[in-house]
N, C-alpha and C positions, 0 to 999 in steps of 0.2 A: 501563694508563698508557702514555705515550709515552716510551720509553727513549732515552737519548742520552749525549753526552759534552760536557764543557766543554773547548774546544780548548786553553786555556792550561795544562791538565794536562800537555801535551806541547809546551812552547815549543821544545824542541830538534828537533821533527819538522816536516816540510813539510806544507802542506795535503793534498797527494796521499797522504802517508803516514798522515795522520790519517783521511782518508776510508777508506783501505784497512783501517785498524784497526777502525773502526766497522762497516764491512761485514762483516769477518771475525767480529766479536763478536756479530753479529745484532742490533745496535741500530738505531734509526730516525732519529736527529736529532743535530744538533751546534749548540752555541752557539759562534760564532766570535769569538775575542778580537781586540780592536782594537789591541793593542800589537805583535804579531808577525805573526799569520797574515793579518789583513785590516787593514792599517795605516790609520789615520784619513786620509781624503782620497785614498787610492789606489783610485780607482774601477775602474781596469783590473783590479787584483788582486781586488777584490770581485766583479767579474763573472766572472773566471776561477774563483774558488771556487764561485760560484753554479752555473756550468755543470758543474763537476766533481761537485757534490752531485747535481744533477739527473740527470746521466748515470749515477750509481750508485744512484739511488733513495733518497737520503738527504735528509731534511727539514732546513731551517734553522730552528732554534728561536728564535734571537735573535742580534743583534749585541751582543757583550759589550764595551761601551765603558768607558772610564775617566773619563767625564765626571762631574764632581763639583759640578754646579750652580754653575759658576764662569766662564762665558764664552760664546762663540758656539756655539750648539747646531747651527746649520745644517750645518756640515761633517760632524758626527756623523750627522745625519739623511740627508744625501746619500749617505754611505758605506753606511748601512744599506739605503737604497733600491736602490743598485747591487747589493748583496748579495742583495736579495730577502727581507730579514728582516722578519717581521711584528711584531717587538718589539725594543726597545733596552733593554739593562740599563744603568742608571746608578747612581751612588752619591749618597746624600742628604747632600751637603756634605762638609766636610773635618774636622769636629770632632764629638765626641760630644754627646749631647743635654744633658749637664750643663755643657759648656764652649763650645758654639757661641755666638759673640758676637752673631750676627744671624740668628736662626732665620727671621725674617720674610723676609729677603732670599733665603735658600735656598728657602723655600716658594714665593716669587714666581717664582724662576728655574725651579723644577720645574714650576710651573703653566704658565709660558710655553712650556717645552719640550714638555710634554704636549699643549698646544693646537697647537703647530706640527706635531708628529708626527701628531696625529689628522687634520689636514687632508690628510695623505697616507696615511691608513689604517694608521698604525703606532702600536702601544702603547708606553708607557714603563713599565718595571718597575724597582724599586729593590732592592738587596741588603738582607738582614737582617744587619747587619755592625757590628762595633765601630768607634768613631771616626767615626760618622755619626749622623744623626738617627733611624736605625732600630737603635740599639744596645740598646734595651730594648723590650719589648712595648708598654708604655704610650706611649712616644714614637712608636713606629712607627704605632700605631693612631691617635694624634693626627694624624700626617702624612697618613695616608690619608683622614681626615675633612677635612683642610685642602685636599688635592688629590685629589678623588675619582677623577680620571682615571688616577692612578697604580695600577699593579698590584704586588702583593707577590711577592718571592721569599722562600725560607726555606732556611737551612742551620743545622746545630747548632753553636752557639758552643762553644769549648773548655770542657770541664767540664759541658756540657749534660746534664741528666738526662731520663729518659723523662717525668717529671712536667712539666719545663720544655717539652718538645716538645708534650705533649698540651694544654698551655695555649696555646702560641703557634700551632700549626698550624691548629686549627679557628677560632681568632679571626682569623687573617690570611687564611685560604683562599688560599694562594699559587698562582700559575699554574705555578710550577716549584719544585722542590727540588734543591739541590746535594747529591748523595748521596756521603758518604765516611765513613770510620771512623777516629776519633782517640781516643787515650787522653787522660786528664785533663791530661797534661803536653804534649799536642800531638803525641806520637809517632803515626805513621801505622800503622794496623793493617789486616788483611784486612777487607773489608766485613762478612763473616760474623760478626766479633767483636762487632759492635754490633747484632745481630739484635734484642735486646730493645728497642732504641730505634726501629729502622726499621720493625719489624713494625706497631706501632700508628700510626706516622706515615703510612706508605703506605696503610694501611687507611682512614685518615681522609680521604684525598684522592679526588676524583672521577676517573673513568677518563680524562678528557680532559686531565689535567695531565701535565707533563713531569717525569721523574726523570732527572737528569743526573749522571753519574759525574764525580768530580773528586778531586784530591789522592791519587793512588794511591801505594803504597809505592815509594820510591826512583825515582819518576817512570818506572817500568818498564812497557813494553807488556805484559809477561807478567803483572804484577800487575793491570793493567787488564783483561786477558782473564779472569783469575780472578774479579775483582769483577763484571764484566759477566755472567759465567755465574751468579754468586750472585744478582744482581738479577733476571735473567730467570727463574731457578728460583723465586724467591720469588713473582714476579708471575704465573707460570703455574700455581701450585699452587692447586687449587680451595679456596676458603675461607681462603686464606692471609691472615693479619693479623687474623682474627676468632677470638674464643674459641669453642671447641666446646662 
C-alpha cells in the first residue's frame, strides 16, 4: 500500500516541517488540507507545496478540501490543479442522511463537481463521515450509485468494531483510508492499540490504495513517528493481515 499523512494532523506546522516529518518517517505521500497548508484560492502556495513535495520525492495523494456540495467548485478545482493533486476530497453535504432536507440537491452538486473535475483529469472522493450523506454504509452506497464518478474514502467511526469495518471496507472499496486509533470515547491511542481492527482492514485493500495516518496522540510529531513505524512494520511483514 501507499503510506502517507493527512496534513491537517499538524495544523500547527508549516508545509516544510510536514514534508520533513513524512520523509523522516519513511512514508510516501501527503493529503494536503485546504484550511491551513494550501488555502483555497492561494495558487502560489499550492505551487510552492507541489515543488517542495517533488523535490523531496513525496507524492501528493489529494487536496483535502472542505467543500460540502454547497457552492462554487471551480476555485477548489483550480487550487487542486495548482497543487498537482490527482484527487480532491470533499464532504457529502452538511447534514446526516436522516436529516438532510434536500438530498437531491447535494447529489446534483456532487455530480456536477465530479464532471467538472473529470474534464481536468481529477477524481472527487468523499469522506465516510458523520453529519453527511456518508454517515451510514447504506446511505454511502446509495450515493455512489447515484454519482458513479465519486470515489470512497473510509475511516473508522468512533466506536467502530472490526465487524463494522469488515462490512464497510469491502463494500466501499475505498481509494484511501485514514488510519488512526481511537478508544470508544474518542480518546487517541497508539496505532498499535487497534491492531485487531486494522489488520483485516488493510488486508482487504488492494496494494495501490493509500493508508494515510491522521489524529495522532496530542498532535505530537513523536506520536506520529511511532505510528508511522507501526504502519510500516505491519505492511512490510510477509503475510501480515492474513490468518495463517
